[in-house]
mmCIF file as Biopython writes it, N, C-alpha, C and O atoms, coordinates in Angstrom:
data_model
#
loop_
_atom_site.group_PDB
_atom_site.id
_atom_site.type_symbol
_atom_site.label_atom_id
_atom_site.label_alt_id
_atom_site.label_comp_id
_atom_site.label_asym_id
_atom_site.label_entity_id
_atom_site.label_seq_id
_atom_site.pdbx_PDB_ins_code
_atom_site.Cartn_x
_atom_site.Cartn_y
_atom_site.Cartn_z
_atom_site.occupancy
_atom_site.B_iso_or_equiv
_atom_site.auth_seq_id
_atom_site.auth_asym_id
_atom_site.pdbx_PDB_model_num
ATOM 1   N N  . MET A ? 1  ? 105.884 108.375 102.345 1.0 0.0 1  A 1 
ATOM 2   C CA . MET A ? 1  ? 104.681 107.610 102.359 1.0 0.0 1  A 1 
ATOM 3   C C  . MET A ? 1  ? 104.337 107.296 100.887 1.0 0.0 1  A 1 
ATOM 4   O O  . MET A ? 1  ? 103.806 108.150 100.177 1.0 0.0 1  A 1 
ATOM 5   N N  . PRO A ? 2  ? 104.643 106.067 100.437 1.0 0.0 2  A 1 
ATOM 6   C CA . PRO A ? 2  ? 104.341 105.805 99.034  1.0 0.0 2  A 1 
ATOM 7   C C  . PRO A ? 2  ? 102.928 105.521 98.756  1.0 0.0 2  A 1 
ATOM 8   O O  . PRO A ? 2  ? 102.223 104.956 99.593  1.0 0.0 2  A 1 
ATOM 9   N N  . ILE A ? 3  ? 102.479 105.901 97.581  1.0 0.0 3  A 1 
ATOM 10  C CA . ILE A ? 3  ? 101.186 105.529 97.080  1.0 0.0 3  A 1 
ATOM 11  C C  . ILE A ? 3  ? 101.361 104.495 96.010  1.0 0.0 3  A 1 
ATOM 12  O O  . ILE A ? 3  ? 102.059 104.714 95.020  1.0 0.0 3  A 1 
ATOM 13  N N  . TYR A ? 4  ? 100.722 103.362 96.212  1.0 0.0 4  A 1 
ATOM 14  C CA . TYR A ? 4  ? 100.896 102.266 95.250  1.0 0.0 4  A 1 
ATOM 15  C C  . TYR A ? 4  ? 99.608  102.135 94.435  1.0 0.0 4  A 1 
ATOM 16  O O  . TYR A ? 4  ? 98.531  102.514 94.895  1.0 0.0 4  A 1 
ATOM 17  N N  . GLU A ? 5  ? 99.733  101.592 93.215  1.0 0.0 5  A 1 
ATOM 18  C CA . GLU A ? 5  ? 98.593  101.285 92.357  1.0 0.0 5  A 1 
ATOM 19  C C  . GLU A ? 5  ? 98.292  99.820  92.410  1.0 0.0 5  A 1 
ATOM 20  O O  . GLU A ? 5  ? 99.192  98.985  92.324  1.0 0.0 5  A 1 
ATOM 21  N N  . TYR A ? 6  ? 97.055  99.511  92.550  1.0 0.0 6  A 1 
ATOM 22  C CA . TYR A ? 6  ? 96.602  98.066  92.645  1.0 0.0 6  A 1 
ATOM 23  C C  . TYR A ? 6  ? 95.517  97.812  91.621  1.0 0.0 6  A 1 
ATOM 24  O O  . TYR A ? 6  ? 94.839  98.723  91.146  1.0 0.0 6  A 1 
ATOM 25  N N  . ALA A ? 7  ? 95.379  96.511  91.293  1.0 0.0 7  A 1 
ATOM 26  C CA . ALA A ? 7  ? 94.274  96.027  90.427  1.0 0.0 7  A 1 
ATOM 27  C C  . ALA A ? 7  ? 93.619  94.855  91.191  1.0 0.0 7  A 1 
ATOM 28  O O  . ALA A ? 7  ? 94.287  93.995  91.766  1.0 0.0 7  A 1 
ATOM 29  N N  . CYS A ? 8  ? 92.305  94.877  91.162  1.0 0.0 8  A 1 
ATOM 30  C CA . CYS A ? 8  ? 91.517  93.791  91.821  1.0 0.0 8  A 1 
ATOM 31  C C  . CYS A ? 8  ? 91.361  92.612  90.830  1.0 0.0 8  A 1 
ATOM 32  O O  . CYS A ? 8  ? 90.944  92.802  89.687  1.0 0.0 8  A 1 
ATOM 33  N N  . ALA A ? 9  ? 91.695  91.434  91.280  1.0 0.0 9  A 1 
ATOM 34  C CA . ALA A ? 9  ? 91.534  90.234  90.488  1.0 0.0 9  A 1 
ATOM 35  C C  . ALA A ? 9  ? 90.101  89.856  90.324  1.0 0.0 9  A 1 
ATOM 36  O O  . ALA A ? 9  ? 89.774  89.151  89.370  1.0 0.0 9  A 1 
ATOM 37  N N  . SER A ? 10 ? 89.197  90.293  91.221  1.0 0.0 10 A 1 
ATOM 38  C CA . SER A ? 10 ? 87.750  89.919  91.171  1.0 0.0 10 A 1 
ATOM 39  C C  . SER A ? 10 ? 86.983  90.774  90.216  1.0 0.0 10 A 1 
ATOM 40  O O  . SER A ? 10 ? 86.276  90.229  89.367  1.0 0.0 10 A 1 
ATOM 41  N N  . CYS A ? 11 ? 87.072  92.096  90.294  1.0 0.0 11 A 1 
ATOM 42  C CA . CYS A ? 11 ? 86.263  92.996  89.550  1.0 0.0 11 A 1 
ATOM 43  C C  . CYS A ? 11 ? 87.023  93.765  88.482  1.0 0.0 11 A 1 
ATOM 44  O O  . CYS A ? 11 ? 86.433  94.371  87.588  1.0 0.0 11 A 1 
ATOM 45  N N  . GLY A ? 12 ? 88.401  93.726  88.598  1.0 0.0 12 A 1 
ATOM 46  C CA . GLY A ? 12 ? 89.173  94.456  87.594  1.0 0.0 12 A 1 
ATOM 47  C C  . GLY A ? 12 ? 89.462  95.889  87.870  1.0 0.0 12 A 1 
ATOM 48  O O  . GLY A ? 12 ? 90.178  96.519  87.092  1.0 0.0 12 A 1 
ATOM 49  N N  . LYS A ? 13 ? 88.944  96.451  88.944  1.0 0.0 13 A 1 
ATOM 50  C CA . LYS A ? 13 ? 89.095  97.825  89.291  1.0 0.0 13 A 1 
ATOM 51  C C  . LYS A ? 13 ? 90.592  98.162  89.588  1.0 0.0 13 A 1 
ATOM 52  O O  . LYS A ? 13 ? 91.270  97.431  90.309  1.0 0.0 13 A 1 
ATOM 53  N N  . VAL A ? 14 ? 91.070  99.268  89.021  1.0 0.0 14 A 1 
ATOM 54  C CA . VAL A ? 14 ? 92.453  99.763  89.319  1.0 0.0 14 A 1 
ATOM 55  C C  . VAL A ? 14 ? 92.307  100.975 90.249  1.0 0.0 14 A 1 
ATOM 56  O O  . VAL A ? 14 ? 91.495  101.865 89.994  1.0 0.0 14 A 1 
ATOM 57  N N  . PHE A ? 15 ? 93.111  101.000 91.341  1.0 0.0 15 A 1 
ATOM 58  C CA . PHE A ? 15 ? 92.938  102.010 92.352  1.0 0.0 15 A 1 
ATOM 59  C C  . PHE A ? 15 ? 94.298  102.312 92.960  1.0 0.0 15 A 1 
ATOM 60  O O  . PHE A ? 15 ? 95.238  101.539 92.771  1.0 0.0 15 A 1 
ATOM 61  N N  . GLU A ? 16 ? 94.424  103.394 93.671  1.0 0.0 16 A 1 
ATOM 62  C CA . GLU A ? 16 ? 95.634  103.751 94.356  1.0 0.0 16 A 1 
ATOM 63  C C  . GLU A ? 16 ? 95.380  103.602 95.875  1.0 0.0 16 A 1 
ATOM 64  O O  . GLU A ? 16 ? 94.236  103.700 96.317  1.0 0.0 16 A 1 
ATOM 65  N N  . GLU A ? 17 ? 96.416  103.371 96.651  1.0 0.0 17 A 1 
ATOM 66  C CA . GLU A ? 17 ? 96.383  103.165 98.092  1.0 0.0 17 A 1 
ATOM 67  C C  . GLU A ? 17 ? 97.579  103.746 98.718  1.0 0.0 17 A 1 
ATOM 68  O O  . GLU A ? 17 ? 98.684  103.459 98.258  1.0 0.0 17 A 1 
ATOM 69  N N  . LEU A ? 18 ? 97.457  104.574 99.773  1.0 0.0 18 A 1 
ATOM 70  C CA . LEU A ? 18 ? 98.536  105.067 100.519 1.0 0.0 18 A 1 
ATOM 71  C C  . LEU A ? 18 ? 98.987  104.039 101.539 1.0 0.0 18 A 1 
ATOM 72  O O  . LEU A ? 18 ? 98.160  103.629 102.354 1.0 0.0 18 A 1 
ATOM 73  N N  . ILE A ? 19 ? 100.248 103.587 101.558 1.0 0.0 19 A 1 
ATOM 74  C CA . ILE A ? 19 ? 100.743 102.591 102.443 1.0 0.0 19 A 1 
ATOM 75  C C  . ILE A ? 19 ? 101.687 103.229 103.417 1.0 0.0 19 A 1 
ATOM 76  O O  . ILE A ? 19 ? 102.763 103.692 103.037 1.0 0.0 19 A 1 
ATOM 77  N N  . LEU A ? 20 ? 101.294 103.259 104.681 1.0 0.0 20 A 1 
ATOM 78  C CA . LEU A ? 20 ? 102.138 103.896 105.730 1.0 0.0 20 A 1 
ATOM 79  C C  . LEU A ? 20 ? 103.224 102.940 106.266 1.0 0.0 20 A 1 
ATOM 80  O O  . LEU A ? 20 ? 104.361 103.336 106.525 1.0 0.0 20 A 1 
ATOM 81  N N  . ARG A ? 21 ? 102.819 101.649 106.422 1.0 0.0 21 A 1 
ATOM 82  C CA . ARG A ? 21 ? 103.738 100.642 106.894 1.0 0.0 21 A 1 
ATOM 83  C C  . ARG A ? 21 ? 103.654 99.428  105.961 1.0 0.0 21 A 1 
ATOM 84  O O  . ARG A ? 21 ? 102.620 99.193  105.335 1.0 0.0 21 A 1 
ATOM 85  N N  . ALA A ? 22 ? 104.742 98.663  105.872 1.0 0.0 22 A 1 
ATOM 86  C CA . ALA A ? 22 ? 104.764 97.483  105.053 1.0 0.0 22 A 1 
ATOM 87  C C  . ALA A ? 22 ? 103.687 96.515  105.367 1.0 0.0 22 A 1 
ATOM 88  O O  . ALA A ? 22 ? 103.125 95.887  104.470 1.0 0.0 22 A 1 
ATOM 89  N N  . ARG A ? 23 ? 103.378 96.374  106.657 1.0 0.0 23 A 1 
ATOM 90  C CA . ARG A ? 23 ? 102.388 95.402  107.090 1.0 0.0 23 A 1 
ATOM 91  C C  . ARG A ? 23 ? 100.963 95.820  106.610 1.0 0.0 23 A 1 
ATOM 92  O O  . ARG A ? 23 ? 100.070 94.978  106.519 1.0 0.0 23 A 1 
ATOM 93  N N  . ASP A ? 24 ? 100.774 97.076  106.319 1.0 0.0 24 A 1 
ATOM 94  C CA . ASP A ? 24 ? 99.467  97.639  105.907 1.0 0.0 24 A 1 
ATOM 95  C C  . ASP A ? 24 ? 99.051  97.042  104.580 1.0 0.0 24 A 1 
ATOM 96  O O  . ASP A ? 24 ? 97.863  96.895  104.294 1.0 0.0 24 A 1 
ATOM 97  N N  . GLU A ? 25 ? 100.043 96.700  103.770 1.0 0.0 25 A 1 
ATOM 98  C CA . GLU A ? 25 ? 99.709  96.196  102.418 1.0 0.0 25 A 1 
ATOM 99  C C  . GLU A ? 25 ? 98.895  94.925  102.474 1.0 0.0 25 A 1 
ATOM 100 O O  . GLU A ? 25 ? 98.072  94.707  101.585 1.0 0.0 25 A 1 
ATOM 101 N N  . ALA A ? 26 ? 99.075  94.083  103.455 1.0 0.0 26 A 1 
ATOM 102 C CA . ALA A ? 26 ? 98.299  92.855  103.582 1.0 0.0 26 A 1 
ATOM 103 C C  . ALA A ? 26 ? 96.771  93.139  103.801 1.0 0.0 26 A 1 
ATOM 104 O O  . ALA A ? 26 ? 95.950  92.235  103.646 1.0 0.0 26 A 1 
ATOM 105 N N  . GLU A ? 27 ? 96.420  94.357  104.148 1.0 0.0 27 A 1 
ATOM 106 C CA . GLU A ? 27 ? 94.985  94.657  104.456 1.0 0.0 27 A 1 
ATOM 107 C C  . GLU A ? 27 ? 94.342  95.518  103.353 1.0 0.0 27 A 1 
ATOM 108 O O  . GLU A ? 27 ? 93.242  96.035  103.547 1.0 0.0 27 A 1 
ATOM 109 N N  . VAL A ? 28 ? 94.993  95.673  102.233 1.0 0.0 28 A 1 
ATOM 110 C CA . VAL A ? 28 ? 94.425  96.448  101.140 1.0 0.0 28 A 1 
ATOM 111 C C  . VAL A ? 28 ? 93.256  95.749  100.557 1.0 0.0 28 A 1 
ATOM 112 O O  . VAL A ? 28 ? 93.332  94.579  100.182 1.0 0.0 28 A 1 
ATOM 113 N N  . THR A ? 29 ? 92.127  96.487  100.474 1.0 0.0 29 A 1 
ATOM 114 C CA . THR A ? 29 ? 90.917  95.900  99.917  1.0 0.0 29 A 1 
ATOM 115 C C  . THR A ? 29 ? 90.450  96.736  98.720  1.0 0.0 29 A 1 
ATOM 116 O O  . THR A ? 29 ? 90.706  97.939  98.666  1.0 0.0 29 A 1 
ATOM 117 N N  . CYS A ? 30 ? 89.806  96.135  97.817  1.0 0.0 30 A 1 
ATOM 118 C CA . CYS A ? 30 ? 89.302  96.828  96.611  1.0 0.0 30 A 1 
ATOM 119 C C  . CYS A ? 30 ? 88.164  97.706  97.033  1.0 0.0 30 A 1 
ATOM 120 O O  . CYS A ? 30 ? 87.248  97.259  97.724  1.0 0.0 30 A 1 
ATOM 121 N N  . PRO A ? 31 ? 88.212  99.012  96.606  1.0 0.0 31 A 1 
ATOM 122 C CA . PRO A ? 31 ? 87.042  99.924  96.983  1.0 0.0 31 A 1 
ATOM 123 C C  . PRO A ? 31 ? 85.786  99.600  96.149  1.0 0.0 31 A 1 
ATOM 124 O O  . PRO A ? 31 ? 84.696  100.072 96.471  1.0 0.0 31 A 1 
ATOM 125 N N  . GLY A ? 32 ? 85.936  98.793  95.078  1.0 0.0 32 A 1 
ATOM 126 C CA . GLY A ? 32 ? 84.794  98.460  94.293  1.0 0.0 32 A 1 
ATOM 127 C C  . GLY A ? 32 ? 83.945  97.303  94.836  1.0 0.0 32 A 1 
ATOM 128 O O  . GLY A ? 32 ? 82.721  97.366  94.946  1.0 0.0 32 A 1 
ATOM 129 N N  . CYS A ? 33 ? 84.702  96.230  95.169  1.0 0.0 33 A 1 
ATOM 130 C CA . CYS A ? 33 ? 83.955  95.035  95.627  1.0 0.0 33 A 1 
ATOM 131 C C  . CYS A ? 33 ? 84.274  94.615  97.045  1.0 0.0 33 A 1 
ATOM 132 O O  . CYS A ? 33 ? 83.590  93.753  97.597  1.0 0.0 33 A 1 
ATOM 133 N N  . GLY A ? 34 ? 85.347  95.230  97.679  1.0 0.0 34 A 1 
ATOM 134 C CA . GLY A ? 34 ? 85.642  94.867  99.013  1.0 0.0 34 A 1 
ATOM 135 C C  . GLY A ? 34 ? 86.527  93.645  99.253  1.0 0.0 34 A 1 
ATOM 136 O O  . GLY A ? 34 ? 86.788  93.255  100.391 1.0 0.0 34 A 1 
ATOM 137 N N  . ARG A ? 35 ? 86.971  93.065  98.163  1.0 0.0 35 A 1 
ATOM 138 C CA . ARG A ? 35 ? 87.811  91.814  98.271  1.0 0.0 35 A 1 
ATOM 139 C C  . ARG A ? 35 ? 89.299  92.195  98.461  1.0 0.0 35 A 1 
ATOM 140 O O  . ARG A ? 35 ? 89.714  93.323  98.198  1.0 0.0 35 A 1 
ATOM 141 N N  . ARG A ? 36 ? 90.072  91.204  98.929  1.0 0.0 36 A 1 
ATOM 142 C CA . ARG A ? 36 ? 91.452  91.420  99.167  1.0 0.0 36 A 1 
ATOM 143 C C  . ARG A ? 36 ? 92.304  90.761  98.083  1.0 0.0 36 A 1 
ATOM 144 O O  . ARG A ? 36 ? 93.518  90.667  98.265  1.0 0.0 36 A 1 
ATOM 145 N N  . GLU A ? 37 ? 91.737  90.299  96.966  1.0 0.0 37 A 1 
ATOM 146 C CA . GLU A ? 37 ? 92.480  89.679  95.933  1.0 0.0 37 A 1 
ATOM 147 C C  . GLU A ? 37 ? 92.988  90.807  95.011  1.0 0.0 37 A 1 
ATOM 148 O O  . GLU A ? 37 ? 92.493  90.964  93.894  1.0 0.0 37 A 1 
ATOM 149 N N  . VAL A ? 38 ? 93.992  91.600  95.489  1.0 0.0 38 A 1 
ATOM 150 C CA . VAL A ? 38 ? 94.558  92.662  94.731  1.0 0.0 38 A 1 
ATOM 151 C C  . VAL A ? 38 ? 96.016  92.459  94.509  1.0 0.0 38 A 1 
ATOM 152 O O  . VAL A ? 38 ? 96.679  91.813  95.321  1.0 0.0 38 A 1 
ATOM 153 N N  . THR A ? 39 ? 96.558  93.003  93.403  1.0 0.0 39 A 1 
ATOM 154 C CA . THR A ? 39 ? 97.941  92.881  93.091  1.0 0.0 39 A 1 
ATOM 155 C C  . THR A ? 39 ? 98.473  94.312  92.838  1.0 0.0 39 A 1 
ATOM 156 O O  . THR A ? 39 ? 97.794  95.179  92.288  1.0 0.0 39 A 1 
ATOM 157 N N  . ARG A ? 40 ? 99.690  94.487  93.262  1.0 0.0 40 A 1 
ATOM 158 C CA . ARG A ? 40 ? 100.317 95.784  93.041  1.0 0.0 40 A 1 
ATOM 159 C C  . ARG A ? 40 ? 100.749 95.906  91.573  1.0 0.0 40 A 1 
ATOM 160 O O  . ARG A ? 40 ? 101.340 94.970  91.032  1.0 0.0 40 A 1 
ATOM 161 N N  . GLN A ? 41 ? 100.476 96.998  90.945  1.0 0.0 41 A 1 
ATOM 162 C CA . GLN A ? 41 ? 100.828 97.256  89.542  1.0 0.0 41 A 1 
ATOM 163 C C  . GLN A ? 41 ? 102.016 98.114  89.487  1.0 0.0 41 A 1 
ATOM 164 O O  . GLN A ? 41 ? 102.364 98.823  90.431  1.0 0.0 41 A 1 
ATOM 165 N N  . MET A ? 42 ? 102.675 98.032  88.283  1.0 0.0 42 A 1 
ATOM 166 C CA . MET A ? 42 ? 103.851 98.891  87.953  1.0 0.0 42 A 1 
ATOM 167 C C  . MET A ? 42 ? 103.249 100.215 87.545  1.0 0.0 42 A 1 
ATOM 168 O O  . MET A ? 42 ? 102.475 100.260 86.589  1.0 0.0 42 A 1 
ATOM 169 N N  . SER A ? 43 ? 103.574 101.295 88.231  1.0 0.0 43 A 1 
ATOM 170 C CA . SER A ? 43 ? 103.069 102.617 87.943  1.0 0.0 43 A 1 
ATOM 171 C C  . SER A ? 43 ? 104.023 103.332 87.003  1.0 0.0 43 A 1 
ATOM 172 O O  . SER A ? 43 ? 105.230 103.092 87.044  1.0 0.0 43 A 1 
ATOM 173 N N  . ARG A ? 44 ? 103.496 104.207 86.155  1.0 0.0 44 A 1 
ATOM 174 C CA . ARG A ? 44 ? 104.306 105.056 85.300  1.0 0.0 44 A 1 
ATOM 175 C C  . ARG A ? 44 ? 104.981 106.088 86.195  1.0 0.0 44 A 1 
ATOM 176 O O  . ARG A ? 44 ? 104.362 106.577 87.140  1.0 0.0 44 A 1 
ATOM 177 N N  . PRO A ? 45 ? 106.259 106.435 85.914  1.0 0.0 45 A 1 
ATOM 178 C CA . PRO A ? 45 ? 106.905 107.520 86.602  1.0 0.0 45 A 1 
ATOM 179 C C  . PRO A ? 45 ? 106.250 108.829 86.263  1.0 0.0 45 A 1 
ATOM 180 O O  . PRO A ? 45 ? 105.711 108.999 85.170  1.0 0.0 45 A 1 
ATOM 181 N N  . ALA A ? 46 ? 106.292 109.745 87.183  1.0 0.0 46 A 1 
ATOM 182 C CA . ALA A ? 46 ? 105.698 111.094 86.948  1.0 0.0 46 A 1 
ATOM 183 C C  . ALA A ? 46 ? 106.639 111.851 85.952  1.0 0.0 46 A 1 
ATOM 184 O O  . ALA A ? 46 ? 107.862 111.743 86.039  1.0 0.0 46 A 1 
ATOM 185 N N  . ALA A ? 47 ? 106.058 112.582 85.053  1.0 0.0 47 A 1 
ATOM 186 C CA . ALA A ? 47 ? 106.853 113.345 84.084  1.0 0.0 47 A 1 
ATOM 187 C C  . ALA A ? 47 ? 107.223 114.662 84.744  1.0 0.0 47 A 1 
ATOM 188 O O  . ALA A ? 47 ? 106.482 115.199 85.568  1.0 0.0 47 A 1 
ATOM 189 N N  . THR A ? 48 ? 108.378 115.161 84.365  1.0 0.0 48 A 1 
ATOM 190 C CA . THR A ? 48 ? 108.831 116.390 84.915  1.0 0.0 48 A 1 
ATOM 191 C C  . THR A ? 48 ? 109.022 117.369 83.773  1.0 0.0 48 A 1 
ATOM 192 O O  . THR A ? 48 ? 109.417 116.965 82.680  1.0 0.0 48 A 1 
ATOM 193 N N  . ALA A ? 49 ? 108.752 118.642 83.997  1.0 0.0 49 A 1 
ATOM 194 C CA . ALA A ? 49 ? 108.964 119.672 83.008  1.0 0.0 49 A 1 
ATOM 195 C C  . ALA A ? 49 ? 110.386 119.978 82.886  1.0 0.0 49 A 1 
ATOM 196 O O  . ALA A ? 49 ? 111.112 119.995 83.880  1.0 0.0 49 A 1 
ATOM 197 N N  . SER A ? 50 ? 110.818 120.224 81.697  1.0 0.0 50 A 1 
ATOM 198 C CA . SER A ? 50 ? 112.257 120.656 81.449  1.0 0.0 50 A 1 
ATOM 199 C C  . SER A ? 50 ? 112.324 121.973 80.817  1.0 0.0 50 A 1 
ATOM 200 O O  . SER A ? 50 ? 111.629 122.204 79.828  1.0 0.0 50 A 1 
ATOM 201 N N  . SER A ? 51 ? 113.146 122.899 81.336  1.0 0.0 51 A 1 
ATOM 202 C CA . SER A ? 51 ? 113.221 124.207 80.794  1.0 0.0 51 A 1 
ATOM 203 C C  . SER A ? 51 ? 114.183 124.158 79.567  1.0 0.0 51 A 1 
ATOM 204 O O  . SER A ? 51 ? 114.182 125.112 78.788  1.0 0.0 51 A 1 
ATOM 205 N N  . GLY A ? 52 ? 114.961 123.147 79.371  1.0 0.0 52 A 1 
ATOM 206 C CA . GLY A ? 52 ? 115.769 123.068 78.194  1.0 0.0 52 A 1 
ATOM 207 C C  . GLY A ? 52 ? 117.095 123.804 78.402  1.0 0.0 52 A 1 
ATOM 208 O O  . GLY A ? 52 ? 117.989 123.671 77.567  1.0 0.0 52 A 1 
ATOM 209 N N  . SER A ? 53 ? 117.251 124.550 79.445  1.0 0.0 53 A 1 
ATOM 210 C CA . SER A ? 53 ? 118.430 125.324 79.634  1.0 0.0 53 A 1 
ATOM 211 C C  . SER A ? 53 ? 119.552 124.528 80.385  1.0 0.0 53 A 1 
ATOM 212 O O  . SER A ? 53 ? 120.706 124.954 80.438  1.0 0.0 53 A 1 
ATOM 213 N N  . GLY A ? 54 ? 119.171 123.400 80.940  1.0 0.0 54 A 1 
ATOM 214 C CA . GLY A ? 54 ? 120.107 122.619 81.643  1.0 0.0 54 A 1 
ATOM 215 C C  . GLY A ? 54 ? 120.583 123.296 82.969  1.0 0.0 54 A 1 
ATOM 216 O O  . GLY A ? 54 ? 121.666 122.977 83.458  1.0 0.0 54 A 1 
ATOM 217 N N  . GLY A ? 55 ? 119.810 124.187 83.523  1.0 0.0 55 A 1 
ATOM 218 C CA . GLY A ? 55 ? 120.197 124.972 84.662  1.0 0.0 55 A 1 
ATOM 219 C C  . GLY A ? 55 ? 120.285 124.136 85.944  1.0 0.0 55 A 1 
ATOM 220 O O  . GLY A ? 55 ? 120.999 124.521 86.869  1.0 0.0 55 A 1 
ATOM 221 N N  . GLY A ? 56 ? 119.602 123.040 86.018  1.0 0.0 56 A 1 
ATOM 222 C CA . GLY A ? 56 ? 119.649 122.251 87.226  1.0 0.0 56 A 1 
ATOM 223 C C  . GLY A ? 56 ? 118.898 122.829 88.405  1.0 0.0 56 A 1 
ATOM 224 O O  . GLY A ? 56 ? 119.081 122.386 89.539  1.0 0.0 56 A 1 
ATOM 225 N N  . GLY A ? 57 ? 118.087 123.777 88.158  1.0 0.0 57 A 1 
ATOM 226 C CA . GLY A ? 57 ? 117.295 124.448 89.229  1.0 0.0 57 A 1 
ATOM 227 C C  . GLY A ? 57 ? 116.187 123.524 89.586  1.0 0.0 57 A 1 
ATOM 228 O O  . GLY A ? 57 ? 115.974 122.487 88.959  1.0 0.0 57 A 1 
ATOM 229 N N  . PRO A ? 58 ? 115.434 123.948 90.683  1.0 0.0 58 A 1 
ATOM 230 C CA . PRO A ? 58 ? 114.320 123.132 91.089  1.0 0.0 58 A 1 
ATOM 231 C C  . PRO A ? 58 ? 113.168 123.139 90.013  1.0 0.0 58 A 1 
ATOM 232 O O  . PRO A ? 58 ? 112.944 124.129 89.318  1.0 0.0 58 A 1 
ATOM 233 N N  . GLY A ? 59 ? 112.461 121.978 89.926  1.0 0.0 59 A 1 
ATOM 234 C CA . GLY A ? 59 ? 111.380 121.914 89.024  1.0 0.0 59 A 1 
ATOM 235 C C  . GLY A ? 59 ? 110.210 122.717 89.497  1.0 0.0 59 A 1 
ATOM 236 O O  . GLY A ? 59 ? 110.171 123.133 90.655  1.0 0.0 59 A 1 
ATOM 237 N N  . ARG A ? 60 ? 109.226 122.954 88.604  1.0 0.0 60 A 1 
ATOM 238 C CA . ARG A ? 60 ? 108.076 123.758 88.945  1.0 0.0 60 A 1 
ATOM 239 C C  . ARG A ? 60 ? 106.987 122.867 89.521  1.0 0.0 60 A 1 
ATOM 240 O O  . ARG A ? 60 ? 105.993 123.387 90.028  1.0 0.0 60 A 1 
ATOM 241 N N  . GLY A ? 61 ? 107.134 121.514 89.463  1.0 0.0 61 A 1 
ATOM 242 C CA . GLY A ? 61 ? 106.065 120.599 89.858  1.0 0.0 61 A 1 
ATOM 243 C C  . GLY A ? 61 ? 105.846 120.528 91.381  1.0 0.0 61 A 1 
ATOM 244 O O  . GLY A ? 61 ? 104.783 120.076 91.806  1.0 0.0 61 A 1 
ATOM 245 N N  . CYS A ? 62 ? 106.753 120.931 92.170  1.0 0.0 62 A 1 
ATOM 246 C CA . CYS A ? 62 ? 106.567 120.792 93.644  1.0 0.0 62 A 1 
ATOM 247 C C  . CYS A ? 62 ? 106.742 122.176 94.302  1.0 0.0 62 A 1 
ATOM 248 O O  . CYS A ? 62 ? 107.490 123.028 93.824  1.0 0.0 62 A 1 
ATOM 249 N N  . GLY A ? 63 ? 106.042 122.350 95.382  1.0 0.0 63 A 1 
ATOM 250 C CA . GLY A ? 63 ? 106.161 123.565 96.108  1.0 0.0 63 A 1 
ATOM 251 C C  . GLY A ? 63 ? 104.848 124.181 96.338  1.0 0.0 63 A 1 
ATOM 252 O O  . GLY A ? 63 ? 103.822 123.666 95.892  1.0 0.0 63 A 1 
ATOM 253 N N  . PRO A ? 64 ? 104.849 125.325 97.056  1.0 0.0 64 A 1 
ATOM 254 C CA . PRO A ? 64 ? 103.618 125.917 97.460  1.0 0.0 64 A 1 
ATOM 255 C C  . PRO A ? 64 ? 102.861 126.596 96.251  1.0 0.0 64 A 1 
ATOM 256 O O  . PRO A ? 64 ? 103.474 127.089 95.304  1.0 0.0 64 A 1 
ATOM 257 N N  . VAL A ? 65 ? 101.572 126.587 96.345  1.0 0.0 65 A 1 
ATOM 258 C CA . VAL A ? 65 ? 100.775 127.164 95.258  1.0 0.0 65 A 1 
ATOM 259 C C  . VAL A ? 65 ? 100.231 128.555 95.792  1.0 0.0 65 A 1 
ATOM 260 O O  . VAL A ? 65 ? 99.762  128.691 96.922  1.0 0.0 65 A 1 
ATOM 261 N N  . GLY A ? 66 ? 100.332 129.474 94.947  1.0 0.0 66 A 1 
ATOM 262 C CA . GLY A ? 66 ? 99.681  130.792 95.299  1.0 0.0 66 A 1 
ATOM 263 C C  . GLY A ? 66 ? 100.621 131.802 95.702  1.0 0.0 66 A 1 
ATOM 264 O O  . GLY A ? 66 ? 100.224 132.924 96.016  1.0 0.0 66 A 1 
#
């Protein structure tokens, strides 16, 4: 389930939206002004921590907490 970043052409608000199905994207509305004049933005990739050892083990960013 991808989370996309959008920008509103009317009020300029930038927000994220969870899109379950491709057809849901047509119904995305701005949470600031309620309009549908939004465009999908290019999001920055998430940074991952590197241990520097080149071990290839799983990263610490995902998994259970606690």
